[in-house]
N, C-alpha and C positions, 0 to 999 in steps of 0.2 A: 418431419426429419429436415433439419438445416441443409440446405444444398447451396452451390455456388455458381455462377455464369462468370466465365473468365473475360476480360477485356482487356485489349493489348491498348496500351496508349498510344502506339504508332497508328492505331487504328480508329481512335475516338475522332477524328475530324471527318470522317466518312462514314464511320459506323455509329450509332448510338449504342447498341448493344450487340451487343453482340447478335489395297486390290492387296522276269522277277517272281514275286511268289504270289501263286494263288491264295487267297485270303478264304477262309470259310467262317468256321465259326467263331475262332479265336483271334481278335488284329494284332498284331505285334506292336504293340503302343510301348516306346520308349519313354523313358525318363526322360523329361524336359527340364527340370532343375539341377543344375550342375552342382557338384560338392562344394568348390572353391567360391562360389558367389553366395555371399551371405544374406540368404533368403530370410532367415529368422530375424535378424537385424532389419533387414530391409522392409519386413513386414511390421516390427516394432515402431518405427520411426515414421512409417508413412501416415501422414494424416491426409485423409481423402479429400479434405475440403481446404488444403492451405497452396498459396501459389508462391513459388520462391524467386521468380524472375524478376530481373530489376525493371523490366519493363511491362510488367504483368501487375494488375491488381484487380480485386475481387467483388462482385458484387451479390450480395448474400439476397436470397430468396427463400420464402418456406414454400417446398413441394407439398407439403401434406397440412400447412396452416388454415385452419377451419375446414379441414377434410371432412366430408359426410360419408359416412361410415356404412355403406348399405348391407345386403346379406351376404353370410359366408356359406359357401356350397361345397360339395365335395364330388371326387370323381374317383372310380375305381374299374381295374381291369375285371372285376368280378361283379360291378355293379349293374343297375337295371334303369334304362333311359326313362320308365315309367315311374321311377321312384320320386321321392320329394327332394333328393340332392343333399339329404341331410348325412352325418357321420356315419348313423346306423343305416341311412339308406341311400348310399351313394349311385349318381349317374354312372354311365358306362362309356358312352362314346364321347372323345374331345369335341368334336366340331359340332355336335349337337346340342351338348352342354353349353358352348361357349356361346351359341346363339342366344341362350336363355339370359345372359347376362346384362344386367343395367348399369349406368353409371353409378359406382360407389361399390360394386360387386366387388367378391373374390372368389375364386376357384381353386381349390386346392387339389392337386393331383395326388391320391394316396399312391403309396408305393406297388411297382408293377412295371410292366411294357404295356405299352401303348402302340399298338401299330396301325400305320396308315399306309393303304395302298392304291387308294384312288382319289382321283382329282377332286370329288364333291365331297372327300373326306378331309382335306386340308381344312386346319383351323384359320377360319377368317376372324379376327377380333374384332368385335364392336369397339366404338369410341368412347372414352370415357369425357368426363368434364372438368373443368379446372379444380373444382374441390371436391371432385367425385371420380376418382381413377378407378379404373379396371385394372384388379391384379390376377394374374394365373401363376400360382407357385407350387412348387413340389412339396410336399410332406415333411415336417420339419424332422431333422435327423437322418432322412431319407432321400435318394435321389432317384426319384421317378424317371423312366425313360421312355422318350418318344423314339420311335424306330419307323423309317421310311423303306420303301420299296417300291417296284415297278416303275422304274424311272420317274418318280414322284416329283412334281416342280417344286415344291417346298412342303414342309409341315406345317409352318405358320406364316399367314400373310396379312400385312399390315397396309394398310391403303385409304387415304384420306380420314387418318383418326388419329387422334391424340390422346395424352393422359393414361398410357397404359405401361404396367410393370409387369415384366417376367422373369420369374426368379425359382433357382435351385431346382432345374430341370437338367436332364441328359437327353441329347438331340444326336443321333447315329444312325447309320445305316443299317439293316436287319441282316445280319450276316453276308455282307459285303453288295447287299442287292445296290441296283443302279438306284441313286437317290440326290438329286440337285442341290436345291440349297436347305439350310435348316431355317432361317428367320429371313422373308423377302420382303423387299419395300420398294418396287421399282415403277410402281404405278403410279398414283397420286400421292402428292406431299404429306409427310406426317411430322406429328411434332409430339415433344413431351413426351419419351420414350426412356425408361430404365431398364436396363437387361442387366441382372446380377446374379452372380454364382451359377451361371451356365455352363456346363462341360459338353462342349458340340466337337464332334472327332467325325473322321471318315466319311465324310460329305462329299460328293462328286466335284462340287463348282464351290460356291462360297457358304463360309459357316453364317456371315451377317452379309447379304447384299443390300444394300440402300442407296437411293438416288437422290432426293431431296428430303431431309430432315431438319428440322430445325428445335433444339435443345433436346439433347439426349444423353443418358449416362450409362457406359458399358464397366461394368465394375466388377472385380474379381471374377473372371472370367477365363475357363481356358478353351480356347478354338485351335483344334490342331488337326493335323494329317485331313485338309481339304484339298480337293483337288485344284482349284482355281486361288483359292488365299483365304485367310481366315478372316479379313474384314475386308470389302470391296464396295465396286457399284459402279454404274454405266456413268455417262459424260450426263451433267446435270443440265436441268433448265429452269430452275427456280432457285437459284442461291446453293444448291449443292448442299453440302454440310454445314451446319450453322451451329455455334455455341453448344460444340460437344466435349464432353468429357471421358478420356479411356485411361480407367486409374486400376492398376494391380491386376493386368490382364497377362496371359501367356498366349502366344499368337505365333506359333511355332510348327514346324514339319509341313509346311503346306508344298503340294506338289510331290510328295513320298506317297501318296495314295491316290488311285484314280480306278473307278469299275471294278473295287473289289481286289485289287491288285497293287502291291507294295512297289514303289520305283516303276509306276507302268510306262513304258516308251510311248503308248497310244495317246497321253494324256496332250489334247490339245493346246492347252494353253501354257505359252513359253515362259511365262514368269509369275508365279504363283508368290505373292509376297504374304508377309504376315500381316501388314496393313498397307493398303493402297487405293487412293480414291482419286476420280479425276476433278478438274478445277471446280473450287468452292471460296464460298466468301470467308468461311472461318468464324470466329476463332475454334480452334481445336486445340486441345491440351491432351498429349499423352504422356502419362507419367506412372512411375512404378510399375513399368511394364517391360516385359520380355519378348523378344522375336528373334530365334534361333532357328538354325536348319532348314530356312525356308528355300526353295529351286530358284525363287526369285528375289526380290528386295526383302531387308529386315522391314523398315518403315518408309514408306513413298508417299509424300502428301504433296499434293496438288493445289491443295487448300491455303489461301491466304492466313495469315495468323496463325500459324502453326508455332506451339510450343513443346518440344519434347524433353523431358528431364527424367533423372531419377530412372534411366532405363538401361537393359542389358540388350546389345544387339550383337549377335556372335554366330560364328561360322554359318551366314547366308551367302548362297554360290553368288548371288548377282551383288548390286549394291548395298551397303549397309542401310545409311540414311540419305534419302532423295529428297531435296526440298525445291519443289518448284512455285511456291505463293509467296508474295510479298510481306514482308515484317514478320519473320520466323526467325527462332531461337532455338538450338539446341545447349543443352547446359546438363552437367553430372550426367553423362553418357559415357558408356565404355560400348566403342565398337572394335570388333576382334574377330579375326579367324574368317575374313573376307574370302571367299572360293569355295568354301566348305571342305576342305581338304584336297581341293584341285588346283594345282599351280597352274594348270591353262587358263582357268577363270579370269578373263581380262577386265572384270568390274571394279569400279574404285569403292573405298570405305565409306567416302563422302560425296555426294553429287549436289553443286546449286546449279540449277537451269531455269533460268527465269525470263518469262517473254513478253510482259506486260510494260506498262509505262516506266520510262527511267526513274531513278533513282530510290527503287526498293532497298530494303535494308534486312540485313541477315545478320546474326549473330551467333558465333560458336564459343562458349564460355566453359572451362574446365570440362574439356570432352578427350579421352584418351582413344586414340587410333594406334592400333598394333598389328602388325601385318607380318610378310615375311620377304625378304630379299628376293626368295626363290620366284614368287609370281609377279610376272610381268604387267603392272599397272601404277598408274599413278596411284598417291596416297590421298589426293583430294583434287577434283576439278571444280573451277568457278566459271561459268558461262562459256563452257568448251564450243558448244553449239549456236551460241545467243550471241550476238553484238550488244544487246542492251545493256546499257549501264546499271551497276549496282552499287551498293554499300555495303561491304562487309568488314566485321570487327572479327579477329580471332585472339583470344585473350585466355592465357591460364592452360594452353591445351598441350597436350603432347601427342607428337607424330613420330613413330617408333618403326623401327626396322622394317622400313618399307623397300620396294623394289624403285619406285619410280617419286619423283619431287610432288611438290604440290603445284598445279597451273592454276594460274588464275588470269584470265582475260586482262589486257593492260590497261583498258578503259574504266576498270572497278575500281571505286574510293576503297583503298585496303588500309586499315589500320591494323598490324600487327604486333601486339605487345606482351611481353611476359611469357613467350612459348618455348617448348621444350622440342628439339629436332634431332633425330637420329635415323639418318638415310644411310647406313654403315659402308654401301660400295660406291659411294660417289660423294664427290665434294659438293655438290649442287643440290640444296635442299629446298629450294623456291624458285620458281618460274615467274616473272610479273614482270612482262614488257622486257627485261632482262634475266639473266640467271644470278640467283643470290647463292653465294658459297657458303659452308659454314665459317669460314672465319671471316666473312661480310656479316653473317647474324653475329656472330661474337663481339664483333668491333662496332654493333650498333645501328650499322646501315639500313637495317629491314624496320628496325623499331626498337624501344627499350626494352630491357630485360629479357631478351631472349638467348637461349642458351642450347648449347648443342653436347652431344655425347650418348654414352650408352645408361638409360634411365633407370637400370637396375632393378627391373621387375622382379619379383618373387619367383613366379614360374612362368615365363613368357612362351607358352608351348602353342603353335600354331598349328588349325585343321583338326582339334579334337577339342573335348570338353574338359581335358584336364589342364587348365591353366588358371594364372594366378598373377593379376596386374596391380596388385598393391604393391607400395615403393618398398625397397630394404632401406635399411640404415645405410645413409653414406649416398645416398640417390640425389644427383643433381637437381630434380625437380623439388626436393624438399626445401621448404621457408624461401623458394626462388621465385614464387606467383606474387601476384597483387592484389590488395582488398578492394580496389576499385571496381565497381561492376561484378563482384564474385559473390556466389551464393554462400548462404550461410552454414550449409552443412555439406557432405560430401555425397556419394551413392550409396553409402553404406548409412548414411544418419549421422555421420562423424561430424560434430560440431567443429566449424573452420574459425579461425586457425585451432590448431591443436598444440603444435610449438609457438615459434616465435612469430611467423608471419604466415601466408598462404602459400599450400603446395599448389604446383600444377597437376593439370590430370584431373581425372573423376575420382581419385582416393587421395583423402588426406593421411598422410603417414601418422600411425598411434601404434 
């Protein structure tokens, strides 16, 4: 299987390669995907190994090149640990079975429930080798379930290992019993990890809790209803998260479950994010991913060289997208509904807060930010708490229906071109040393190609999932963008430009 490692050009000098109701038997699982977001088209156009960013290119590698195929074993809830592990005579206990694996081996979980209740029963996966990966996977066409209880620390632990695949499994609590992490790697560093087609839900702490990981792919996973967040981890000591792809995932509804109770007020974690990690080297690419209805932030990356594109970030109580790391970019992303229906939520849709060496670059390209004038918040803050100088490019973006202006620290090197603004209840649209009104924006004082007015979204509903931020005919955002540095398609995968020239925002009118 061909895979790719993403390298940011801006990082090449320093890098060669590169977080109520009691629930018993039935969980109140909500539908995570909304009707108005075109997921069918979203999936059709997704090329899991292509990078679209103007400052990103790919280094191809072969994760299965010359890979040695070992033995394939089977495990079943009705199996026998004294058996030979064949399809017709499977093993039974996960932690015992996994201990028997050698590099190149595959363990297939046959359909059913696997209960883990004691620390000694945690699945501790041995390491594979470069050409001999170890694979744990669910039976094809089924979704075997691992269920934890008794305040279990984690169902799977990875420590000082690499070349491991975990695929097609469901991991959850047994009937709402206390169960901390689904997959944990906060001890020794890990490398070359693939997590694919996992359904992780109703976990008290993190779905994926990693500290130091080099080269990992998290693909087509749904991780939701976790008390502390879908993907997170503690402060790193060995580079943190490096060479990471998160592709086609749903990271949602975190904080809405804890200890068997929906919206449990006793949850000690104040900001459960869809994605939230501590300072790391990166690069990290998050693509074709949804983060919605989290009680923390949608996507919160402290990693340098973070690239977020083709993502839906909606109805999160705290910030939508937060960037802390140098040389990061957001492109073809819809950020809407910040506050999750609560007009008292003070959090911004976008935050850039960098504390490293001066001169770090950030880019926002073809991003749509949609809010409500009823919610007191800036639409974006840049270096609000930090005086470190950064360079920021905002291009082909829409900031609409916001209560507050964009706030940018005066020492920022700011390039604002071909954007559309609509802060309907105040003339001031952006604060950058001084206040820029919509009339100044229209006369070019802020930069070329910027426009103002009602953007004419199809259904700009705030605070629920019944929204549609595609452009209506006649929108001033149509044919008013620039091709310079613009992506070749939109959030739906529609080729840009569709009409005369490029549109502003995450959607191309069609």
